[in-house]
C-alpha positions in Angstrom: 126.1 74.8 81.9 126.9 72.7 84.9 126.6 75.5 87.4 123.1 75.2 88.7 120.6 77.7 89.9 121.0 76.4 93.5 124.7 77.5 93.4 123.8 81.0 92.1 121.2 81.5 94.9 123.6 80.3 97.6 126.5 82.4 96.2 124.4 85.6 96.1 123.0 85.3 99.6 126.2 84.1 101.2 128.8 86.4 99.8 126.7 89.6 99.5 127.6 90.6 103.1 131.1 91.8 102.3 131.5 92.4 98.5 129.9 94.2 95.7 127.7 92.8 93.0 130.4 93.3 90.4 132.8 91.1 92.2 130.1 88.6 92.8 129.5 88.5 89.1 133.2 88.0 88.4 133.7 85.6 91.3 130.8 83.4 90.2 132.3 82.8 86.8 135.9 82.6 88.1 135.1 80.0 90.7 132.7 78.1 88.5 135.5 76.5 86.5 137.2 75.0 89.5 134.9 74.3 92.5 131.4 73.0 93.1 128.3 74.7 94.3 128.3 72.5 97.4 131.7 73.7 98.5 130.9 77.4 97.9 127.6 77.1 99.7 129.3 75.6 102.7 132.1 78.1 102.7 130.1 81.3 102.0 127.2 80.7 104.4 129.7 81.2 107.2 129.5 84.9 106.2 126.5 87.1 107.1 124.1 88.5 104.4 123.3 92.2 104.9 122.1 93.2 101.4 119.2 91.7 99.6 119.3 89.2 96.8 117.0 91.6 94.8 119.8 94.2 94.8 122.4 91.8 93.5 119.9 90.3 91.0 119.0 93.8 89.7 122.6 94.8 89.5 123.6 91.7 87.5 120.8 92.1 85.0 121.3 95.8 84.8 124.9 95.3 83.7 124.0 92.5 81.4 121.6 94.8 79.5 124.3 97.3 78.6 127.0 95.0 77.3 127.0 92.2 74.8 127.1 88.5 75.6 130.3 88.0 73.6 132.1 90.7 75.6 130.8 89.3 78.9 131.9 85.8 78.0 135.3 86.9 76.9 135.8 89.1 79.9 134.7 86.4 82.4 136.8 83.6 81.0 139.8 85.9 80.7 139.6 86.9 84.3 138.5 83.5 85.6 142.0 82.1 86.0 143.4 85.2 87.7 140.4 85.6 90.0 140.5 81.9 91.0 144.2 81.9 91.6 144.1 85.1 93.6 141.2 83.9 95.6 143.0 80.6 96.5 146.2 82.4 97.4 144.3 84.8 99.6 142.4 81.9 101.2 145.7 80.0 101.9 147.4 82.9 103.6 144.3 84.5 105.2 142.5 81.4 106.6 144.7 78.4 106.0 147.8 79.9 107.7 146.2 78.9 111.0 145.5 75.3 110.0 147.6 72.4 108.5 148.6 72.3 104.9 147.3 68.7 104.6 143.8 69.9 105.4 144.0 72.8 103.0 145.2 70.6 100.1 142.4 68.2 100.8 139.9 71.0 100.9 141.0 72.7 97.8 141.7 69.7 95.6 141.1 66.3 97.2 137.5 66.9 98.1 136.6 68.8 95.0 138.1 66.7 92.3 135.4 64.0 92.2 132.7 66.7 91.7 134.4 68.4 88.7 132.7 67.8 85.3 134.3 65.2 83.0 135.2 67.9 80.4 136.9 70.1 82.9 140.7 70.2 82.7 143.4 72.3 84.4 146.7 73.1 82.8 149.9 72.0 84.6 150.7 75.7 85.4 147.4 76.1 87.3 148.2 73.3 89.7 150.5 73.2 92.8 153.7 71.3 92.6 153.7 67.6 93.5 156.3 68.1 96.3 156.4 70.5 99.3 153.2 72.1 100.6 150.8 74.7 99.2 152.6 77.4 101.2 155.8 76.8 99.2 154.2 78.4 96.1 153.0 81.8 95.2 150.4 82.7 92.5 152.1 84.7 89.7 149.7 86.7 87.6 152.2 86.8 84.7 151.8 84.4 81.8 148.1 83.9 82.3 148.6 83.0 85.9 150.7 80.1 87.3 151.9 78.7 90.7 155.6 79.1 91.1 158.1 78.5 94.0 158.8 81.7 96.0 162.4 81.7 94.8 161.3 82.4 91.2 160.1 85.8 92.3 163.7 87.0 92.7 166.9 86.6 90.7 169.7 85.1 92.7 172.7 87.3 92.6 176.3 85.9 92.5 178.2 86.1 95.8 181.0 88.7 95.8 184.4 87.1 96.3 185.5 89.6 98.9 182.2 89.8 100.8 182.1 89.2 104.5 180.5 85.9 105.6 178.0 87.7 107.8 176.9 89.8 104.9 176.0 86.9 102.6 172.3 86.3 101.9 171.5 83.0 100.2 168.2 83.1 98.3 165.8 80.4 99.7 162.0 79.8 99.5 161.7 80.9 103.1 163.4 84.3 102.9 161.9 85.0 99.5 158.4 84.4 101.0 159.3 86.6 104.0 160.5 89.4 101.9 157.3 89.3 99.8 155.0 89.8 102.8 157.3 92.3 104.6 157.5 94.4 101.5 153.7 94.3 101.1 153.2 95.4 104.7 155.8 98.1 104.6 154.2 99.6 101.5 150.8 99.5 103.2 152.3 101.0 106.4 151.2 98.0 108.5 153.4 97.3 111.6 155.1 93.9 111.6 156.3 91.5 114.3 158.5 88.6 113.2 158.5 85.7 115.6 160.8 82.7 115.3 163.8 80.7 116.7 167.4 81.9 116.4 168.9 81.6 113.0 165.8 81.9 110.8 166.7 85.2 109.1 164.7 87.7 111.3 167.6 90.1 111.9 168.4 90.4 108.2 165.1 92.1 107.7 165.1 94.7 110.4 167.3 97.6 111.4 169.0 97.7 114.8 169.3 101.0 116.6 170.5 99.8 120.0 168.4 99.3 123.1 164.7 98.8 122.7 162.5 101.4 124.2 159.9 100.4 126.8 157.1 98.5 125.1 154.4 100.8 126.3 156.1 103.7 124.7 156.1 101.8 121.4 152.4 101.0 121.9 151.6 104.6 122.6 153.4 105.7 119.5 151.6 103.1 117.3 148.3 104.1 118.9 148.6 107.9 118.7 151.6 108.7 116.6 153.3 110.8 119.2 155.0 111.1 122.6 155.1 113.9 125.1 158.2 115.6 126.3 157.6 115.6 130.1 160.2 118.4 130.7 159.0 120.9 128.0 155.3 119.6 128.2 155.0 119.5 124.4 153.8 116.8 122.0 156.5 115.2 119.8 155.1 113.8 116.5 156.9 110.8 115.0 156.3 110.8 111.2 157.4 108.6 108.3 158.4 105.7 110.5 157.0 102.2 110.4 157.4 99.6 113.2 159.1 96.5 111.9 160.3 94.2 114.7 161.5 90.7 115.5 161.6 88.5 118.6 162.2 85.0 119.9 159.3 82.8 120.9 158.4 83.3 124.6 160.3 81.0 127.0 163.7 80.7 128.5 165.1 84.2 128.5 162.5 85.6 126.2 159.5 87.2 127.9 155.9 87.3 126.7 155.0 90.4 124.8 151.7 92.1 125.9 148.8 91.9 123.5 148.3 95.6 123.9 151.3 95.9 121.6 151.0 92.8 119.4 147.4 93.6 118.4 148.7 96.5 116.3 151.1 94.3 114.3 150.9 91.7 111.6 152.3 88.7 113.3 154.6 86.6 111.0 155.8 83.3 112.5 159.0 81.7 111.2 159.7 78.0 111.5 163.1 76.4 111.8 164.7 75.7 108.4 164.2 72.3 106.8 167.3 70.2 105.9 167.1 71.1 102.2 167.1 74.8 103.0 170.1 74.4 105.4 172.0 72.4 102.8 171.3 75.1 100.1 172.5 77.9 102.4 175.7 76.4 103.8 176.7 74.4 100.7 176.5 77.6 98.7 178.7 79.4 101.2 181.2 76.5 101.2 181.3 76.4 97.4 181.9 80.1 97.4 184.8 79.7 99.9 186.4 76.7 98.1 186.3 78.5 94.8 189.1 80.9 96.0 192.1 79.0 94.9 191.5 75.6 96.6 192.4 72.3 94.8 189.7 70.4 92.9 189.8 67.7 95.6 189.1 70.3 98.3 186.4 71.9 96.3 184.4 68.6 96.4 184.3 68.7 100.2 181.5 71.4 100.5 178.7 68.9 100.9 180.8 66.7 103.1 181.5 69.5 105.6 177.9 70.6 105.7 176.5 67.1 106.0 178.9 66.2 108.8 178.0 69.4 110.7 174.3 68.8 110.2 174.6 65.2 111.5 176.3 66.5 114.7 173.8 69.3 115.0 170.7 67.1 114.7 172.2 64.5 117.1 172.9 67.0 119.9 169.5 68.7 119.5 167.7 65.4 119.9 169.9 63.6 122.4 171.1 66.5 124.7 168.0 68.4 125.8 168.3 71.1 128.5 167.7 70.0 132.1 167.8 71.9 135.4 171.3 70.7 136.0 172.4 71.2 132.4 170.5 74.3 131.3 173.3 75.2 128.9 172.2 72.4 126.5 170.5 74.9 124.2 171.6 74.5 120.6 170.4 76.5 117.6 171.4 77.4 114.0 174.0 79.9 115.3 175.9 76.9 116.6 175.6 75.3 113.2 176.8 78.5 111.5 179.7 78.9 114.0 181.2 75.6 112.8 180.9 76.6 109.1 182.3 80.1 109.7 185.4 78.6 111.5 186.1 76.3 108.5 186.0 79.4 106.3 188.8 81.1 108.2 191.7 79.1 106.8 192.7 80.4 103.3 193.6 78.1 100.4 197.4 78.8 100.8 197.3 77.0 104.2 194.8 74.2 103.3 196.2 71.5 101.0 195.2 68.2 102.5 192.0 66.5 103.5 193.5 65.4 106.8 194.0 69.0 107.8 190.4 69.8 106.8 189.3 67.0 109.1 191.3 68.4 112.0 190.0 71.9 111.3 186.4 70.6 111.3 186.9 68.7 114.5 188.4 71.7 116.2 185.5 74.0 115.1 182.9 71.4 116.1 184.6 71.0 119.5 184.3 74.7 120.1 180.5 74.2 120.0 180.0 70.7 121.4 182.7 68.5 123.0 180.9 65.2 122.3 183.6 62.7 121.2 181.4 59.8 120.1 179.2 61.9 117.9 182.1 63.7 116.3 184.1 60.4 115.9 181.2 58.7 114.0 180.6 61.8 111.8 184.3 61.9 110.6 184.1 58.4 109.2 180.5 58.6 108.1 181.0 61.7 105.9 184.8 62.4 105.4 185.3 58.6 104.9 188.5 58.6 106.8 189.3 57.1 110.2 189.7 59.7 112.9 192.2 57.4 114.7 194.5 57.3 111.6 194.3 61.1 111.0 195.1 61.9 114.6 197.9 59.4 114.7 199.5 60.5 111.5 199.4 64.2 112.6 201.0 63.4 116.0 198.0 64.0 118.3 197.9 60.4 119.5 201.2 59.0 120.9 202.2 55.5 120.0 200.5 52.9 122.2 197.6 55.2 123.2 194.0 54.9 122.0 192.3 57.9 120.6 190.0 59.6 123.1 188.3 62.9 124.0 191.5 64.4 125.5 193.4 63.9 122.2 190.7 65.6 120.2 190.6 68.5 122.7 194.3 69.2 121.9 193.6 70.3 118.3 194.0 74.1 118.1 193.6 76.6 115.3 194.2 80.3 115.7 195.7 83.5 114.3 197.9 84.5 117.2 201.1 82.6 116.3 202.6 85.6 114.5 201.5 88.7 116.3 203.1 91.1 113.8 201.7 89.4 110.7 199.4 91.5 108.4 197.0 90.0 107.7 197.0 87.4 110.5 196.4 83.9 109.2 194.1 81.5 111.0 195.9 78.2 110.9 196.8 75.0 112.8 198.7 75.4 116.0 201.2 72.6 116.9 203.7 71.9 119.7 207.3 71.0 118.9 209.7 69.0 121.1 211.1 72.3 122.3 207.6 73.4 123.5 207.5 76.2 121.0 204.3 77.0 119.2 204.4 77.0 115.4 202.0 76.5 112.6 201.9 75.1 109.1 
């Protein structure tokens, strides 16, 4: 056996501070298959030793005397994969959540691999995926234990055709991970505080009751479970309630929350979505929209609309940063979503041509950012049509004039052209020679 006595001695004296002898016995065999004594020695001596090695030694040999070697061998190797996977998962989200994924990956695999015995092999299911980070996977105890993407924990439901856009929830790795931990904490009755930028899915996981009470009252309730009615001078117990909250990071209009409150909560930090996540969310929504009676040519524009919007969004967030004189230069995912939601307003009965889709997209983008050069380049870069030609053919650029910002600003879509219509149709607004407003 390649696990030497030095490793056993180090393991017993290092981990004995916090766990029982039974777990030591299981952990020893569970970790033996994957990591070296040197690593465990370094990791575990960070813990204090409060019980004697004699106690653990006696416990181990006392158990061994009552059960057969065959049973022990079968039990240990049967539990090894689960114990090891669960330990690594706990290590990742308990310790490694505060350090970088690169360091964790090197610690768990890169530094250990040269020390593994030549006969040692791991199955593909026991390894992390080649792409993404270790935090993009969860250890699934089913099927003898395997690492799977978070999305595989849930089954993606089809989007109802008549659903409201704001009610759509697109399954992603990020929100599946978030739901996993929030569900665990709610079941364990642990208060939660979600912190992240606008548009990262915080509000879909909390209930809104109106104005937030003073923070100290919340802190008092979490601390003691009750408030006092100052008029009646009686104690009011608050039962069967769990504190689940969300907030923006401190800065700008968001104030710092006192640690007197946050110390009572599990703090979950959400990062901005990556490009592939944004693509999945908004392309799925655009596909859902274009499946409602649009032509095949129009149905192929989902990725185009999303890619063009993302290009504009990324450009403005990088090039147009807030300054004291331009403090309104604050862009977030709600601005991205506002463009997409505007495109969704025109039904298939009023959207037959690509040129009209381009005009609609320009209008919705201009409602968020009026940056002509960026929008102009995005039209040709993604829709593969010249904005000059589209605007000229649709009558927005008079003969002899060159397309400019003022022409793009004259594109209007609305649902006010027929006040008595039911339902009101969101469509293009045009001006005729008689200065009457009409739509088509």
